[in-house]
N, C-alpha and C positions, 0 to 999 in steps of 0.2 A: 309723883302723885299727881298724874295729868288729871285736869279738870276742863269741862265743857264749857267754852267761853260763848259760841255762837252757832247758830242753824240758819240754814237756808231750805226753805220749803217749795216746791214747785209740783203743777199739777199739768200734766200731758193726757191728750184722750187719744189713744191709739185706736184707728178703726181696722178690724178684722182683715185679713189678706184676702179671706175667701169668706161666701156665706156659711155662716155656722148655726144649725138648728138640731134640735136634740128632743126628747120626748115631750118636755115640759116648756122651751124657751127659746128665743135666738137670742145670740151672742152678739151685739150690735156695735158695743165698743167697748174699751178699755180704759177706764180711767184710771191713770196710774201716778199716784203721789209719789214724788222722788226728793229724798232728805239729805242733804249733806252737813255733817256737824265738824265741829272745828274744835279742838282743846288748846290749851295755853302753852302747848310745846309747839303749836303750829300743824300739828299732823291733822288729817281729815280721814272720812270715812262717808260714802255713800250708800244709802238702803232706798229700797222702795216697796210697794205693794201693787193691789189691783183690785177692780172691780169688773165685772162683764156686763157695764151699762147702766148702774144707777149706784148712787151713796157717796158716790167720790167727795160731793160738798160736805156731808156730813164726816167722813172721814178728816178732811182738811180741818174743817171747826174744832173737831175734838183734839187735833195735832196743834194747831193755833192758840188755842182758847186755854188748852187744860195741859197737855203734856209736856210740848216743847219749854214752857215756861218753867216747868219744874224740872226739866232736864239740866237746864244751866247751871254750872257748879257743882255737877254729879262726877264722879270719878269714872271716867271713862273706860277703864279696866276691870270697873266691878261689875260687871254687865249682870250675873243673876242677881244682884242688889238692886241694881237699877231696874230692871224688868217688874221685879215683883214690887218693888216702892211705886211703879206707874200703874201697874195692875190695881192695886190695893187702893190709888186714889182715885179711880174710876170704878171701885167696886161695887157700885149699884148698877153699873151696865155691863158688867162681866157676869156670865162667860157669854159670848156672841161674836158674831161676824164682824162688827163695824168697831168694837174695842180690839179684838184680834188683829183686824187689818191696819188699824192705828198704831198698835205695839209693834208688828212686825215692821215697818217703816222704820222705826227707830232702833229695835234690835239688830236688823241686817245693817244698817250702818254702823253700830257699834262693833259688830264683828268684823266689818268690813277696816275698819279704822284698827282695829287689834292686832288683824292680820298684816297691814299695810306696816305697822309699828315693829311687828316682829319680823318682817320681809317672807314671810311663810303663805300659801296659797291656802285658800280655805279648804280645799279637800284635805290637804295634810295636819292641819290645825285641829279637824274634829275627828280625825282619827286614820286617814289615809290606808284604808281596808283595800280598795282596787285601783287599780289605773286606768281603767275603762269600765262601762256598762254596755248591755244592747239598749238601743232606741226600738222604739215602736210609735208607729205613724197615727195621728187621730184625725188629720186636716184632710183626708180622701174619704171620711167614714160617715159625713154627716146623715143626718135622718132623711132630707129631702133627695138625697141624690140617688138617681136611678140605679139599678143594678149592673146595668152595662158598666157605667162609670166607675162604681164600686170597684169592679174586676179590674178596670183599666188601670186606676189608682192602685191597687194594690200590688198588681203586675210591676207596674214602673218602680214603685219604693222597693219591692223585693229584687228587682234587676240592680237599684243601688245601692243593694247591700243590707237593707234596714231587715230586722230580724222578725218583725210582727206589724201588725196592723189591727188598729179597735175600730167598730163599727157602732152605730147608734143602734138602739131596739127600742120597739114601743108603738110600732106600727098599728093602727085600728084591728087589723087581723092578724092573727099569730103565724098564719101561713105566709104572710109576707115577710116578716122575720126570716123564716125558716128558708125560705126561698130565695133572699138575698145573700144571708151567709151561705148557704150551700152552695151558689154560683162560685161567690168566693173561694171557699174551701177546695172547689174542684179544680178553679184556674192556679191558684198557689200551692196546691198539693200539702202534704202530710209535715212537711220541715219549716214551716212558715206559721209562727203564733197568731192565733186570731183571738182577738178580745172584743167582749161586749159591753156595752153601757146602758142603761135605762134611765140614768138620771133621775133616779125616785119615783118614776112614772107607773109603775105597778102595784097592784094590790096582791095580796100575798096569794092567794088562789092563783091568779093569772101570772105572776113569778113560779109558783111551783110547776103548772104546765108549761109556761114556757123552757123552763130550765130542762125539763123532761125531753121535749120536742129538739131542744139544741143539744143532748146530752153525745150524740153519735158524732159532732163535727169537733170532739177533744177541745173546746175552748180552754184559753189560759185563766178566763174569768168572766164573771159575770159580775158589773160593777155597778154600785148604786142601784141595785134592783127594788128597793122600797123606801119610805120616808126614813130618815138618817135617824129621827128620834124612837125610833121602833124597834129597838133591840130584841124584844123577844119574836117579833116576825122574823128578822134576820136569823135568830138561832134557830127557829123551825126551817127555815129556808136552807141554812147549811146542814141540817141533818138528813136534811130529804134529799139534796143535791149531789149529784156526782162531780159537778163544776165546782171549781173555787169560787167564792163569792169574796169580792173586793169592797172594801168601804173606807173613808177618809176624808174626802174634800169638802164634806158638809159636818166634820166634827170639829168643838174649836177649843177643845180642852186635855190636857193629860189624862184626867179621871173620864171622861167620855169614851176615850181608848181603852182604857183599863177596864171599864165596864163591858163595852163589847168582846175585850179579850177573854176577861173571866166568864162570859157566857157562852163561850164558843160559837159568838155570831157573827165572824168572820174570818177566812183564810188568809188575806192579804190586807196590808194596811198600805192606804193611799194618803198620808198626811202631807199634808199641802203647807209649805213654809210661812205662807201670807195668814192662809186662814187659822192656822194654829197658834200665831203671834210672835213668829220670828224664829230664830235657828235656834236658841236657848230652849224654848219647848220642843221644837222639833226633834233634837237630838234624843231627850227624855222618851219621847214616844217611839224611835226608833229602836233605843236599847231596851225600852219595855216590850216591844214587838220579839226582839230577838230573845227575850227570856221566855217567850210562849213558842219558841220556833217558828215566827211568822215573818214572812220576808216583806219589804219596803219597797214599794214603786209608786213614788210620791206623783201626785196630782198638779200637770200643768208647769210652768216656770222652770223650762227645762234649762236656763242658764244658771239659776241657783242649784237646783235638784241634782244636776251631773255633778256639782262636787259635794253635795251632801250625800247622796246617795253612793258616791265612790269613798267617801268618808267613813260609813259604818256596815259592819262585817255582812249585814243583812240585805243592803242594798241590792236590789234584783233586775228593775229595767227603769228607764228614762223616756219620759212622754213626749216626742216630736211634734210639738205645736210652735211655731214661730209666732213671736209675739213683739220684740222686741229692736228688730231690723230697722224701724225708722229713726231708731234713736241711739243706737250704737254702730262704733266703726267697725268692729270685727264680731261675728258670730259666735255660736258653738259650734267646737271643733268635732267635726264627725269624720272619721275615717271606716271605711269598708263596714256603715251601719252601726258602729259604736261610739257613743258618746266620750269623749276624754275632757277632762276637769282642765280648768286652765291652771297653767302653773305659773301665772303671775301673784304676785303677792296682793293679798284680799279677796274678794270676791270674784276678780277676774273677769268682771264687766266692762268692757271699754265705752265708755259714755261718749256719744257725741253733741258736746255741750249746745253747739252751735242750732243742732236739729232740736235739742230739746228746747231752747228758747224759742225756736220759730213756730212750735206746736205749742208752745205754752198757753194752756187755757185761762189761770187764774194769775193775777200778780204774781210775783216772787214775795213770799213772806219772811222775814228775818227777825230772828228774836236773839 
């Protein structure tokens, strides 16, 4: 019965490799809390989470002052029990992004420890449904990028073997979105998937009109067209649109996904392992979506999501946005435009601890 005896928490702030803008915000930094836990058998596991520019100090305080002291003495193999106990210990703060992002740091570390102890990679531990999944890129599709540069990047990624590209929409005039996407579709042809993302920046009437204007481009999906808390409006848009509607990066509980699926308010689930609170709830969402015959194409965190999406039967795509290159020794294994999950025991992330220590923005916290 291995018991947790030590935790070590770090925070690094990773600057984006390219300028990232969408319809509502700019992605200026990625505060990344990294936690290593040790049990009384000497086994360790490392997990992490992220922000997109603010809130890192709040997540750190929640972990340091409340969650990590409770973690000491817990059985590291009782992951479900630990997750629920920690959730209910901060019940007045849940459900929400700060509590979920904090829980994810712990839960991913516990899964890493479990897989390391068992000597199995994460994708096998959670199901082993696929050996690879196709990649689509987001890095060349940000909203500020001119049409000719969108075309240039999409052609480059197509030549590298990627299977699709996502472009941001939400320009002041609908015709601008149409022009940009039409130019890319004409350049890459019909065999290359195009996705679009509005980042919750549209009203229902605007989303309905843009969906009609974009229908002939045969898009793989329209992502987060509306505010995430408006399920009814999403259901109306799904009913009116011939293009699939994708949601998930701004949902923070299994029940929120259940409400969307029951309401026929989405066609694709983009559950994010950090924002849902870890691997434990991520798997529940994926299996729930499978019951509704809905695919999972997770948001961001490609190093983790390659393994998780390959682990479940309804895994569909992996999103390519490099984020950990500055603090890892080896990156995601990409072959001919497909993401291959790591076969190393654990999460399969090869942390560069010297780089992490050099980039650390807060003193190491030990409990």
